[in-house]
N, C-alpha and C positions, 0 to 999 in steps of 0.2 A: 450448505454444510460441505466441508471438504470430502472428497472421495475416500480419503484415508486420514487417519489421525496424524497430526503434525506435532512432534514433540516441541516443548518450549525451547527457546534459544537460551543457551547457558551464557553466563558472562564470558567464559573462556572462548566460546564459539563467536560471540560478538566481537571480541578483541581480534580473533583470527581473521574474520571477514573484513573488519575495518582495516587491518594491516594489509590484507590482499588488495583492498581498494585504494591503498596509498594514504590512508588516514589513520596512522598509528594513534592509539588511545592511551592516555595515562592510566595506570592501574586503578586509580580511584574512580574512574568513569565507566569501567566495564559493567558493573551492576545496573547503573542507570541506562546505559545504551541498550543493554539486553532487554530491560523492562520496556523501554520505549519502542524498540523494534517489535517486541511481542505484541504490544498494544496496536501498533500500526498494522501488523499482520492480521490481528483479529478484526479490525475495522474493514480492511480490504477484503477479507474472506466473506464478510456479509455483503459487500457491494457486488461481489462476483455472482451472488445468487439472484440479483435483479434481472428481470427480463426486459431487454431493450430491443426486442424484435422489430418493432415498427419505427424505431427512432433512427433518423438518418445520421450518417456519420458526420462528425464535426466539420469535415472538409466541405460539406454542402451548405453550411451555414453562411449567410451573408450579413455581416453587421450593417445595421442601419435600414435594412429592408423590413417593411411591414408585412405581416402575414394576415390571413383572413380569420385567424383564430380569435374567438371572443375571450376576453379576460374576465 
């Protein structure tokens, strides 16, 4: 759960941030983009709560190597 409440992204804010990113949106896309961004934010906020304490960083992963872990 976030440390503080995050207000929903409004269509106007979505358009503003898209414009700042160099991705101007047609007016008829503002609502859909705001809703999609809000959904992505809600999913990511859940992922931030996961404890990865003993998980090694991705840089230590070696593709193709077998581990001793049982499946």
